[in-house]
Backbone as CSV, one residue per row, in Angstrom:
resi,resn,N_x,N_y,N_z,CA_x,CA_y,CA_z,C_x,C_y,C_z
1,UNK,5.623,-24.970,74.843,6.307,-26.144,74.205,5.505,-27.376,74.502
2,UNK,4.897,-27.539,75.654,4.190,-28.721,75.993,2.969,-28.791,75.142
3,UNK,2.212,-27.692,74.916,1.009,-27.687,74.028,1.410,-28.123,72.607
4,UNK,2.570,-27.555,72.100,3.010,-27.936,70.756,3.286,-29.431,70.680
5,UNK,3.872,-30.026,71.682,4.182,-31.477,71.650,2.868,-32.258,71.695
6,UNK,1.903,-31.830,72.531,0.645,-32.569,72.552,-0.042,-32.467,71.174
7,UNK,-0.012,-31.282,70.540,-0.639,-31.135,69.304,-0.014,-32.040,68.168
8,UNK,1.318,-32.124,68.267,2.013,-33.002,67.331,1.647,-34.409,67.504
9,UNK,1.568,-34.877,68.709,1.214,-36.193,69.079,-0.234,-36.493,68.504
10,UNK,-1.108,-35.574,68.695,-2.492,-35.742,68.237,-2.483,-35.809,66.708
11,UNK,-1.741,-35.006,66.046,-1.709,-35.082,64.550,-1.188,-36.377,64.093
12,UNK,-0.131,-36.947,64.760,0.468,-38.230,64.412,-0.539,-39.326,64.645
13,UNK,-1.312,-39.253,65.745,-2.335,-40.233,66.010,-3.392,-40.152,65.000
14,UNK,-3.754,-38.977,64.646,-4.850,-38.791,63.557,-4.368,-39.409,62.272
15,UNK,-3.099,-39.231,61.958,-2.520,-39.808,60.755,-2.592,-41.326,60.774
16,UNK,-2.257,-41.955,61.884,-2.361,-43.380,61.987,-3.808,-43.889,61.829
17,UNK,-4.741,-43.056,62.336,-6.169,-43.486,62.226,-6.552,-43.501,60.713
18,UNK,-6.140,-42.498,59.966,-6.428,-42.461,58.544,-5.708,-43.630,57.840
19,UNK,-4.448,-43.940,58.261,-3.737,-45.025,57.629,-4.491,-46.334,57.918
20,UNK,-4.863,-46.583,59.103,-5.560,-47.854,59.412,-6.892,-47.909,58.720
21,UNK,-7.591,-46.736,58.569,-8.852,-46.786,57.818,-8.659,-47.206,56.395
22,UNK,-7.689,-46.604,55.724,-7.507,-46.960,54.299,-6.899,-48.317,54.097
23,UNK,-5.981,-48.740,54.971,-5.416,-50.036,54.827,-6.439,-51.143,55.218
24,UNK,-7.280,-50.887,56.249,-8.363,-51.836,56.568,-9.365,-51.840,55.462
25,UNK,-9.589,-50.681,54.821,-10.612,-50.640,53.701,-10.066,-51.482,52.535
26,UNK,-8.751,-51.377,52.293,-8.180,-52.173,51.216,-8.325,-53.672,51.444
27,UNK,-8.056,-54.085,52.727,-8.204,-55.493,53.068,-9.617,-55.934,52.849
28,UNK,-10.570,-55.193,53.326,-11.973,-55.524,53.093,-12.365,-55.556,51.618
29,UNK,-11.987,-54.602,50.917,-12.381,-54.427,49.506,-11.799,-55.510,48.610
30,UNK,-10.513,-55.878,48.838,-9.801,-56.716,47.923,-9.621,-58.159,48.356
31,UNK,-9.889,-58.403,49.650,-9.671,-59.779,50.178,-10.955,-60.350,50.769
32,UNK,-11.402,-59.621,51.876,-12.454,-60.263,52.646,-13.787,-60.232,51.979
33,UNK,-14.209,-59.110,51.459,-15.511,-58.985,50.820,-15.652,-59.863,49.576
34,UNK,-14.626,-59.933,48.694,-14.722,-60.929,47.568,-14.846,-62.359,48.104
35,UNK,-14.205,-62.732,49.188,-14.357,-64.042,49.708,-15.769,-64.276,50.243
36,UNK,-16.352,-63.281,50.881,-17.744,-63.376,51.392,-18.666,-63.615,50.245
37,UNK,-18.447,-62.834,49.232,-19.371,-62.918,48.019,-19.257,-64.346,47.366
38,UNK,-18.037,-64.827,47.368,-17.869,-66.185,46.822,-18.548,-67.238,47.648
39,UNK,-18.452,-67.068,48.928,-19.000,-68.041,49.847,-20.503,-68.134,49.739
40,UNK,-21.149,-66.959,49.530,-22.600,-66.869,49.403,-23.067,-66.683,47.968
41,UNK,-22.295,-67.203,47.067,-22.605,-67.136,45.645,-23.972,-67.670,45.331
42,UNK,-24.763,-66.952,44.570,-26.123,-67.372,44.233,-27.188,-66.809,45.152
43,UNK,-26.699,-66.068,46.206,-27.729,-65.448,47.065,-27.297,-63.962,47.292
44,UNK,-27.722,-63.116,46.339,-27.250,-61.703,46.326,-27.610,-60.940,47.610
45,UNK,-28.810,-61.231,48.177,-29.263,-60.522,49.374,-28.325,-60.885,50.534
46,UNK,-28.075,-62.204,50.699,-27.168,-62.579,51.765,-25.719,-62.062,51.541
47,UNK,-25.280,-62.038,50.309,-23.969,-61.502,50.028,-23.858,-60.060,50.555
48,UNK,-24.835,-59.228,50.208,-24.747,-57.815,50.580,-24.894,-57.700,52.137
49,UNK,-25.779,-58.463,52.742,-25.964,-58.361,54.215,-24.709,-58.769,54.928
50,UNK,-24.071,-59.881,54.525,-22.839,-60.317,55.211,-21.698,-59.317,54.890
51,UNK,-21.636,-58.792,53.736,-20.559,-57.745,53.455,-20.781,-56.489,54.378
52,UNK,-22.005,-56.115,54.562,-22.290,-54.957,55.401,-21.967,-55.258,56.871
53,UNK,-22.175,-56.545,57.249,-21.849,-56.928,58.620,-20.333,-56.857,58.846
54,UNK,-19.527,-57.330,57.826,-18.037,-57.234,57.972,-17.606,-55.836,57.951
55,UNK,-18.120,-54.972,57.131,-17.760,-53.602,57.134,-18.100,-52.910,58.421
56,UNK,-19.220,-53.223,58.978,-19.600,-52.629,60.214,-18.685,-53.117,61.365
57,UNK,-18.232,-54.379,61.324,-17.231,-54.806,62.318,-15.994,-54.119,62.157
58,UNK,-15.465,-53.854,60.900,-14.276,-53.092,60.662,-14.397,-51.697,61.144
59,UNK,-15.495,-51.091,60.998,-15.713,-49.689,61.489,-15.706,-49.613,62.925
60,UNK,-16.359,-50.667,63.611,-16.276,-50.709,65.116,-14.854,-50.751,65.597
61,UNK,-14.018,-51.576,64.963,-12.599,-51.613,65.362,-11.923,-50.279,65.163
62,UNK,-12.244,-49.605,64.049,-11.635,-48.282,63.754,-12.061,-47.241,64.792
63,UNK,-13.421,-47.296,65.128,-13.896,-46.277,66.136,-13.233,-46.621,67.507
64,UNK,-13.098,-47.906,67.783,-12.454,-48.281,69.071,-11.011,-47.785,69.136
65,UNK,-10.295,-47.831,67.996,-8.883,-47.353,67.940,-8.926,-45.811,68.173
66,UNK,-9.770,-45.078,67.485,-9.847,-43.601,67.766,-10.196,-43.348,69.239
67,UNK,-11.094,-44.114,69.778,-11.442,-43.883,71.171,-10.272,-44.208,72.039
68,UNK,-9.526,-45.206,71.794,-8.353,-45.535,72.584,-7.287,-44.432,72.505
69,UNK,-7.124,-43.837,71.270,-6.184,-42.714,71.128,-6.659,-41.428,71.633
70,UNK,-7.950,-41.384,72.206,-8.534,-40.181,72.675,-8.760,-39.133,71.603
71,UNK,-8.931,-39.595,70.363,-9.290,-38.699,69.282,-10.760,-38.442,69.200
72,UNK,-11.548,-39.495,69.562,-12.929,-39.409,69.464,-13.587,-40.109,70.692
73,UNK,-14.720,-39.550,71.157,-15.477,-40.175,72.209,-16.849,-40.302,71.620
74,UNK,-17.364,-41.564,71.591,-18.623,-41.802,70.952,-19.342,-43.015,71.664
75,UNK,-20.462,-42.826,72.218,-21.215,-43.869,72.937,-22.246,-44.401,71.980
76,UNK,-22.086,-45.613,71.410,-23.026,-46.128,70.410,-24.461,-46.287,70.933
77,UNK,-24.583,-46.310,72.274,-25.937,-46.399,72.807,-26.764,-45.181,72.579
78,UNK,-26.105,-44.087,72.181,-26.770,-42.810,71.898,-27.831,-43.063,70.776
79,UNK,-27.478,-43.925,69.847,-28.374,-44.165,68.701,-29.004,-45.567,68.711
80,UNK,-28.221,-46.543,69.161,-28.694,-47.904,69.046,-29.962,-48.137,69.839
81,UNK,-30.130,-47.573,70.987,-31.274,-47.817,71.812,-32.500,-46.965,71.405
82,UNK,-32.301,-45.997,70.563,-33.358,-45.077,70.200,-33.968,-45.321,68.874
83,UNK,-33.258,-46.093,67.954,-33.770,-46.353,66.692,-34.850,-47.398,66.625
84,UNK,-35.897,-47.160,65.837,-36.974,-48.112,65.834,-36.605,-49.358,65.034
85,UNK,-37.453,-50.385,65.048,-37.321,-51.603,64.237,-38.001,-51.383,62.872
86,UNK,-37.598,-52.231,61.879,-38.293,-52.195,60.584,-37.750,-51.135,59.697
87,UNK,-38.339,-50.976,58.508,-37.846,-50.003,57.472,-38.208,-48.592,57.894
88,UNK,-37.218,-47.673,57.617,-37.457,-46.279,57.804,-36.367,-45.534,57.031
89,UNK,-36.553,-44.263,56.852,-35.481,-43.436,56.236,-34.836,-42.586,57.367
90,UNK,-33.518,-42.917,57.586,-32.780,-42.182,58.611,-32.113,-40.942,57.910
91,UNK,-32.524,-39.772,58.434,-31.946,-38.525,57.865,-31.092,-37.863,58.966
92,UNK,-29.899,-37.436,58.551,-28.979,-36.882,59.528,-28.297,-35.710,58.934
93,UNK,-27.955,-34.759,59.864,-27.024,-33.705,59.413,-25.661,-34.312,59.342
94,UNK,-24.719,-33.563,58.740,-23.392,-34.246,58.401,-22.234,-33.342,58.747
95,UNK,-22.053,-33.147,60.067,-21.040,-32.130,60.486,-19.560,-32.592,60.234
96,UNK,-19.219,-33.915,60.292,-17.804,-34.339,60.180,-17.634,-35.365,59.148
97,UNK,-16.416,-35.691,58.867,-16.015,-36.642,57.849,-16.391,-38.073,58.277
98,UNK,-16.477,-38.322,59.559,-16.650,-39.717,59.986,-18.057,-40.024,60.459
99,UNK,-19.036,-39.221,60.182,-20.374,-39.511,60.644,-20.878,-40.865,60.166
100,UNK,-20.650,-41.117,58.881,-21.170,-42.375,58.381,-20.440,-43.588,58.950
101,UNK,-19.209,-43.393,59.259,-18.468,-44.484,59.916,-19.082,-44.818,61.265
102,UNK,-19.424,-43.812,62.050,-19.978,-44.013,63.362,-21.349,-44.673,63.208
103,UNK,-22.167,-44.270,62.307,-23.508,-44.854,62.181,-23.427,-46.261,61.650
104,UNK,-22.613,-46.532,60.680,-22.518,-47.875,60.151,-21.868,-48.869,61.093
105,UNK,-21.095,-48.287,62.007,-20.419,-49.130,63.011,-21.405,-49.766,63.932
106,UNK,-22.513,-49.098,64.211,-23.523,-49.606,65.232,-24.770,-50.078,64.506
107,UNK,-24.893,-49.867,63.206,-26.113,-50.299,62.517,-25.821,-51.000,61.239
108,UNK,-25.284,-52.245,61.236,-24.875,-52.882,60.099,-25.908,-53.156,59.007
109,UNK,-27.175,-53.233,59.426,-28.187,-53.494,58.364,-28.617,-52.359,57.485
110,UNK,-28.198,-51.161,57.839,-28.671,-49.962,57.104,-27.850,-49.809,55.776
111,UNK,-28.664,-49.411,54.783,-28.071,-49.025,53.484,-27.861,-47.497,53.521
112,UNK,-26.906,-47.019,52.728,-26.737,-45.532,52.645,-26.690,-45.075,51.239
113,UNK,-27.094,-43.894,50.985,-27.001,-43.256,49.684,-25.657,-42.524,49.629
114,UNK,-24.780,-42.819,48.754,-23.466,-42.228,48.751,-23.166,-41.499,47.398
115,UNK,-22.304,-40.533,47.423,-21.946,-39.780,46.238,-21.408,-40.731,45.146
116,UNK,-21.727,-40.398,43.901,-21.273,-41.192,42.761,-19.761,-41.252,42.681
117,UNK,-19.091,-40.202,43.065,-17.614,-40.145,42.998,-16.993,-41.194,43.908
118,UNK,-17.639,-41.483,44.983,-17.149,-42.525,45.935,-17.226,-43.955,45.254
119,UNK,-18.269,-44.135,44.492,-18.403,-45.460,43.831,-17.332,-45.645,42.688
120,UNK,-16.750,-44.558,42.278,-15.655,-44.639,41.253,-14.283,-44.797,41.861
121,UNK,-14.196,-44.689,43.190,-12.954,-44.917,43.862,-12.542,-46.350,43.741
122,UNK,-11.245,-46.647,43.470,-10.831,-48.050,43.404,-10.900,-48.821,44.726
123,UNK,-10.910,-48.056,45.819,-11.020,-48.724,47.130,-12.409,-48.639,47.714
124,UNK,-12.909,-47.443,47.925,-14.199,-47.262,48.543,-15.337,-47.731,47.648
125,UNK,-15.112,-47.569,46.364,-16.144,-48.004,45.380,-16.488,-49.418,45.490
126,UNK,-15.406,-50.280,45.607,-15.620,-51.733,45.737,-16.352,-52.090,46.964
127,UNK,-16.012,-51.438,48.073,-16.662,-51.683,49.325,-18.162,-51.265,49.304
128,UNK,-18.460,-50.094,48.685,-19.859,-49.685,48.581,-20.622,-50.622,47.695
129,UNK,-20.019,-51.093,46.541,-20.730,-51.931,45.635,-20.989,-53.329,46.194
130,UNK,-20.010,-53.886,46.931,-20.234,-55.174,47.561,-21.294,-55.154,48.588
131,UNK,-21.445,-54.016,49.251,-22.452,-53.882,50.313,-23.820,-53.456,49.773
132,UNK,-23.904,-53.207,48.440,-25.114,-52.888,47.763,-25.683,-51.583,48.223
133,UNK,-24.797,-50.611,48.623,-25.207,-49.276,48.928,-25.715,-48.571,47.664
134,UNK,-26.344,-47.437,47.757,-27.061,-46.780,46.669,-26.192,-45.617,46.110
135,UNK,-25.986,-45.672,44.794,-25.223,-44.614,44.122,-26.165,-43.427,43.865
136,UNK,-25.727,-42.224,44.393,-26.615,-41.058,44.255,-26.561,-40.520,42.894
137,UNK,-25.721,-40.971,41.968,-25.717,-40.571,40.586,-25.172,-39.112,40.416
138,UNK,-25.537,-38.555,39.295,-25.025,-37.221,38.948,-25.938,-36.081,39.177
139,UNK,-27.044,-36.327,39.855,-27.985,-35.268,40.177,-28.996,-35.029,39.122
140,UNK,-29.071,-35.797,38.029,-30.047,-35.611,36.987,-31.306,-36.369,37.286
141,UNK,-32.289,-36.234,36.464,-33.619,-36.906,36.636,-33.469,-38.402,36.668
142,UNK,-32.671,-38.873,35.745,-32.505,-40.376,35.590,-31.908,-40.954,36.812
143,UNK,-30.822,-40.246,37.332,-30.196,-40.708,38.566,-31.145,-40.627,39.737
144,UNK,-31.903,-39.584,39.821,-32.804,-39.360,40.943,-33.816,-40.508,40.936
145,UNK,-34.377,-40.899,39.735,-35.279,-41.985,39.690,-34.733,-43.309,40.146
146,UNK,-33.445,-43.527,39.711,-32.782,-44.795,40.087,-32.523,-44.838,41.583
147,UNK,-32.193,-43.715,42.218,-32.014,-43.678,43.683,-33.356,-43.989,44.377
148,UNK,-34.393,-43.326,43.833,-35.711,-43.524,44.485,-36.133,-45.001,44.417
149,UNK,-36.053,-45.594,43.188,-36.471,-46.996,43.126,-35.625,-47.940,43.881
150,UNK,-34.233,-47.676,43.879,-33.317,-48.524,44.685,-33.607,-48.454,46.105
151,UNK,-33.877,-47.263,46.680,-34.099,-47.080,48.086,-35.476,-47.743,48.490
152,UNK,-36.432,-47.573,47.629,-37.783,-48.191,47.942,-37.670,-49.713,47.996
153,UNK,-36.909,-50.304,47.020,-36.749,-51.754,47.040,-36.119,-52.256,48.320
154,UNK,-35.150,-51.515,48.803,-34.399,-51.946,50.003,-35.334,-51.819,51.221
155,UNK,-36.109,-50.766,51.228,-37.069,-50.509,52.334,-38.149,-51.634,52.328
156,UNK,-38.598,-51.982,51.166,-39.634,-53.063,51.068,-39.018,-54.394,51.475
157,UNK,-37.742,-54.596,51.395,-37.120,-55.806,51.823,-36.922,-55.844,53.384
158,UNK,-37.256,-54.723,54.014,-37.272,-54.648,55.519,-36.132,-53.931,56.107
159,UNK,-35.225,-53.321,55.291,-34.047,-52.621,55.834,-34.134,-51.129,55.764
160,UNK,-33.565,-50.432,56.722,-33.579,-48.991,56.645,-32.605,-48.406,55.665
161,UNK,-32.778,-47.138,55.345,-31.924,-46.406,54.426,-31.466,-45.136,55.067
162,UNK,-30.160,-44.854,54.956,-29.584,-43.655,55.546,-29.386,-42.621,54.363
163,UNK,-29.870,-41.423,54.570,-29.739,-40.305,53.659,-29.252,-39.039,54.325
164,UNK,-28.200,-38.404,53.845,-27.866,-37.051,54.393,-28.509,-36.046,53.410
165,UNK,-29.575,-35.438,53.864,-30.388,-34.612,52.977,-29.598,-33.362,52.465
166,UNK,-28.524,-33.008,53.096,-27.715,-31.866,52.600,-26.906,-32.339,51.395
167,UNK,-26.642,-33.601,51.237,-25.898,-34.134,50.150,-24.381,-34.028,50.285
168,UNK,-23.849,-33.339,51.328,-22.524,-33.175,51.575,-22.310,-32.718,53.026
169,UNK,-21.105,-32.493,53.501,-20.933,-32.119,54.852,-21.591,-30.775,55.092
170,UNK,-22.081,-30.624,56.324,-22.733,-29.406,56.752,-21.771,-28.232,56.854
171,UNK,-22.226,-27.019,56.701,-21.345,-25.823,56.959,-20.943,-25.824,58.469
172,UNK,-19.807,-25.277,58.808,-19.357,-25.204,60.189,-20.461,-24.653,61.130
173,UNK,-20.921,-25.480,62.080,-21.914,-25.076,63.041,-23.239,-24.585,62.363
174,UNK,-23.516,-25.168,61.241,-24.782,-24.765,60.541,-25.359,-25.930,59.762
175,UNK,-26.356,-25.624,58.904,-27.025,-26.598,58.068,-27.051,-26.019,56.641
176,UNK,-26.879,-26.977,55.711,-27.013,-26.635,54.350,-28.450,-26.804,53.937
177,UNK,-28.679,-26.569,52.611,-30.027,-26.777,52.021,-30.433,-28.235,52.051
178,UNK,-31.657,-28.518,52.450,-32.101,-29.885,52.508,-32.764,-30.260,51.160
179,UNK,-32.235,-31.260,50.433,-32.865,-31.699,49.240,-34.064,-32.639,49.556
180,UNK,-34.944,-32.802,48.612,-36.157,-33.493,48.825,-36.075,-35.011,48.734
181,UNK,-34.954,-35.554,48.292,-34.834,-36.943,47.886,-35.228,-37.921,49.027
182,UNK,-34.694,-37.709,50.283,-34.987,-38.575,51.378,-36.417,-38.579,51.697
183,UNK,-37.099,-37.459,51.530,-38.567,-37.308,51.966,-39.483,-37.862,50.848
184,UNK,-38.949,-37.730,49.594,-39.651,-38.307,48.480,-39.708,-39.851,48.615
185,UNK,-38.541,-40.368,49.053,-38.454,-41.795,49.268,-39.427,-42.275,50.378
186,UNK,-39.500,-41.495,51.446,-40.341,-41.845,52.561,-41.795,-41.794,52.115
187,UNK,-42.203,-40.729,51.352,-43.545,-40.654,50.880,-43.921,-41.797,49.933
188,UNK,-43.053,-42.101,49.015,-43.360,-43.147,48.046,-43.409,-44.494,48.683
189,UNK,-42.525,-44.769,49.630,-42.479,-46.104,50.282,-43.457,-46.225,51.451
190,UNK,-43.998,-45.056,51.993,-44.953,-45.113,53.033,-44.284,-45.507,54.370
191,UNK,-43.020,-45.094,54.590,-42.334,-45.391,55.822,-41.939,-44.074,56.434
192,UNK,-41.727,-44.019,57.772,-41.369,-42.802,58.452,-39.975,-42.317,58.166
193,UNK,-39.773,-41.064,58.340,-38.445,-40.462,58.416,-38.070,-40.299,59.901
194,UNK,-36.885,-40.824,60.195,-36.319,-40.700,61.541,-35.175,-39.730,61.535
195,UNK,-35.330,-38.545,62.030,-34.262,-37.551,62.046,-33.212,-37.883,63.120
196,UNK,-31.972,-37.842,62.703,-30.872,-38.051,63.641,-29.981,-36.840,63.694
197,UNK,-29.933,-36.196,64.852,-29.099,-34.942,64.947,-27.733,-35.308,65.513
198,UNK,-26.715,-34.829,64.877,-25.346,-35.135,65.255,-24.622,-33.841,65.650
199,UNK,-24.007,-33.895,66.778,-23.155,-32.711,67.228,-21.802,-33.184,67.609
200,UNK,-20.796,-32.389,67.415,-19.472,-32.740,67.715,-18.756,-31.508,68.329
201,UNK,-18.233,-31.645,69.562,-17.479,-30.642,70.259,-16.288,-31.177,70.864
202,UNK,-15.086,-30.592,70.760,-14.771,-29.471,69.891,-14.877,-29.870,68.405
203,UNK,-15.064,-28.903,67.532,-15.176,-29.261,66.090,-13.935,-29.801,65.517
204,UNK,-14.043,-30.764,64.706,-12.962,-31.410,63.979,-13.467,-32.181,62.728
205,UNK,-12.553,-32.317,61.729,-12.920,-33.120,60.533,-14.112,-32.469,59.820
206,UNK,-14.330,-31.171,60.015,-15.467,-30.566,59.390,-15.173,-30.042,58.034
207,UNK,-16.206,-29.555,57.348,-16.023,-29.036,55.988,-14.954,-27.921,55.950
208,UNK,-14.053,-28.056,55.101,-12.975,-27.037,54.920,-11.804,-27.272,55.837
209,UNK,-11.869,-28.300,56.727,-10.763,-28.572,57.654,-9.848,-29.689,57.055
210,UNK,-8.559,-29.516,57.113,-7.661,-30.585,56.698,-7.610,-31.644,57.831
211,UNK,-7.224,-32.862,57.437,-7.228,-33.935,58.450,-6.222,-33.634,59.601
212,UNK,-5.209,-32.823,59.339,-4.223,-32.580,60.399,-4.651,-31.309,61.251
213,UNK,-5.735,-30.749,60.935,-6.293,-29.585,61.843,-6.998,-30.249,62.888
214,UNK,-6.297,-30.760,63.891,-6.941,-31.491,64.971,-7.307,-30.568,66.083
215,UNK,-8.399,-30.764,66.794,-8.740,-30.045,67.956,-7.861,-30.298,69.137
216,UNK,-7.805,-29.469,70.087,-6.957,-29.660,71.253,-7.441,-30.761,72.196
217,UNK,-8.734,-31.002,72.138,-9.255,-32.081,72.962,-9.970,-33.149,72.201
218,UNK,-10.454,-34.147,72.858,-11.192,-35.227,72.219,-12.481,-34.763,71.610
219,UNK,-12.730,-35.178,70.382,-13.914,-34.830,69.634,-15.103,-35.685,70.299
220,UNK,-16.014,-35.101,70.906,-17.111,-35.755,71.579,-18.349,-35.679,70.774
221,UNK,-18.809,-36.879,70.354,-20.014,-36.888,69.489,-21.265,-37.157,70.343
222,UNK,-22.245,-36.385,70.076,-23.590,-36.611,70.718,-24.575,-36.780,69.552
223,UNK,-25.322,-37.885,69.634,-26.344,-38.131,68.643,-27.720,-38.255,69.365
224,UNK,-28.698,-37.622,68.762,-30.078,-37.632,69.341,-31.096,-38.001,68.218
225,UNK,-31.863,-39.032,68.464,-32.932,-39.416,67.567,-34.141,-38.510,67.847
226,UNK,-34.628,-37.774,66.910,-35.785,-36.824,67.079,-37.034,-37.561,66.709
227,UNK,-38.127,-36.878,66.911,-39.429,-37.454,66.651,-39.620,-37.933,65.258
228,UNK,-40.165,-39.149,65.125,-40.461,-39.730,63.784,-41.444,-38.816,63.067
229,UNK,-41.235,-38.691,61.727,-42.088,-37.954,60.915,-42.758,-38.844,59.896
230,UNK,-44.061,-38.910,59.905,-44.855,-39.867,59.021,-45.367,-39.099,57.847
231,UNK,-45.147,-39.589,56.644,-45.630,-38.873,55.428,-47.067,-38.615,55.408
232,UNK,-47.898,-39.438,55.981,-49.324,-39.110,56.050,-49.649,-37.794,56.674
233,UNK,-48.901,-37.417,57.702,-49.103,-36.186,58.401,-48.870,-34.934,57.579
234,UNK,-48.186,-35.151,56.460,-47.872,-34.033,55.521,-48.593,-34.191,54.223
235,UNK,-49.578,-35.107,54.169,-50.308,-35.264,52.906,-49.380,-35.801,51.830
236,UNK,-48.325,-36.445,52.152,-47.428,-36.972,51.178,-46.588,-35.919,50.408
237,UNK,-46.549,-34.668,51.017,-45.802,-33.545,50.419,-44.331,-33.634,50.919
238,UNK,-43.468,-34.086,50.010,-42.004,-34.226,50.431,-41.410,-32.820,50.812
239,UNK,-41.785,-31.847,50.072,-41.155,-30.481,50.334,-41.513,-29.978,51.759
240,UNK,-42.771,-30.176,52.137,-43.213,-29.718,53.401,-42.521,-30.527,54.495
241,UNK,-42.386,-31.837,54.252,-41.745,-32.709,55.194,-40.307,-32.324,55.374
242,UNK,-39.613,-32.022,54.306,-38.188,-31.581,54.417,-38.028,-30.320,55.209
243,UNK,-38.932,-29.333,55.075,-38.925,-28.106,55.790,-39.128,-28.400,57.256
244,UNK,-40.032,-29.271,57.588,-40.344,-29.623,59.008,-39.114,-30.231,59.684
245,UNK,-38.469,-31.144,59.008,-37.319,-31.843,59.528,-36.161,-30.917,59.700
246,UNK,-35.935,-30.035,58.744,-34.822,-29.099,58.863,-35.061,-28.130,60.053
247,UNK,-36.352,-27.834,60.264,-36.708,-26.978,61.409,-36.337,-27.664,62.713
248,UNK,-36.535,-28.977,62.806,-36.224,-29.737,64.035,-34.685,-29.656,64.250
249,UNK,-33.902,-29.812,63.137,-32.449,-29.706,63.324,-32.020,-28.317,63.773
250,UNK,-32.650,-27.278,63.182,-32.278,-25.913,63.646,-32.589,-25.745,65.118
251,UNK,-33.752,-26.278,65.600,-34.037,-26.201,67.015,-33.041,-26.781,67.846
252,UNK,-32.462,-27.932,67.472,-31.445,-28.616,68.205,-30.209,-27.744,68.291
253,UNK,-29.893,-27.171,67.126,-28.625,-26.364,67.022,-28.738,-25.087,67.993
254,UNK,-29.938,-24.459,67.951,-30.178,-23.323,68.815,-30.091,-23.696,70.247
255,UNK,-30.699,-24.845,70.612,-30.566,-25.291,72.004,-29.196,-25.562,72.438
256,UNK,-28.393,-26.108,71.533,-26.949,-26.408,71.802,-26.217,-25.140,72.043
257,UNK,-26.483,-24.145,71.199,-25.761,-22.874,71.327,-26.170,-22.200,72.724
258,UNK,-27.486,-22.344,73.124,-27.943,-21.735,74.378,-27.258,-22.392,75.481
259,UNK,-27.102,-23.786,75.414,-26.464,-24.485,76.518,-25.067,-24.114,76.631
260,UNK,-24.314,-23.918,75.473,-22.919,-23.537,75.500,-22.724,-22.127,76.108
261,UNK,-23.712,-21.269,75.784,-23.631,-19.882,76.264,-23.866,-19.872,77.784
262,UNK,-24.836,-20.671,78.268,-25.058,-20.726,79.706,-23.837,-21.274,80.467
263,UNK,-23.212,-22.306,79.884,-22.013,-22.972,80.513,-20.921,-21.953,80.590
264,UNK,-20.727,-21.155,79.520,-19.654,-20.166,79.520,-19.919,-19.069,80.575
265,UNK,-21.206,-18.687,80.628,-21.506,-17.581,81.614,-21.263,-18.140,83.073
266,UNK,-21.622,-19.337,83.264,-21.406,-19.950,84.629,-19.945,-20.043,84.918
């Protein structure tokens, strides 16, 4: 009975977290960000930067609320102190629904490549557009070229770009196929790829999980910045670079499974 009551409370708290996310997103999209754009009218670069700063602040509040409710434990120092300065392509695996929220909460200057369907959302779409994030398009050649040129322009302006090379959430405790886009951007722009490995235990908000399928304990996120990969080391071959980075992620997963097995045996 006690376990059932705790689970119900956690489901209700999870529901409030989703409610605050969407209501806060509405406030940003329809009130705050339009006001920011009006204030900095005539300066598109500053408009986008200030909008991203406001969104990052909103995400920090949201992460703080989830931390207070013991839904999530996340130490932003895990990535903030490890990321380099200047332009780079941040590539990450994508185990949970809130990975991008956590990253943008601690790194307001970063642009992200997002699914085209999100840009069509009446709520999220406005937020993404005001922040000048990059529409991934429909997966055709024209969309791919637009993403490539848009990402390179942002990198040349001095800001990093976040790409999830799987294009969607990762399979449970696994990795999907890595697309070449992130690595093609790196090679064309001449900037490094910085791999970011994300792990979450116990699993929650993963692919195929409903929002109310909450774990019994706090979701603890661990993020590790892996060795930078420079395109020159791969002769500018995006495909080879993608295989190398995927291999790094697989090594991290295998090491995590080994640690879990050793803990269980102990």
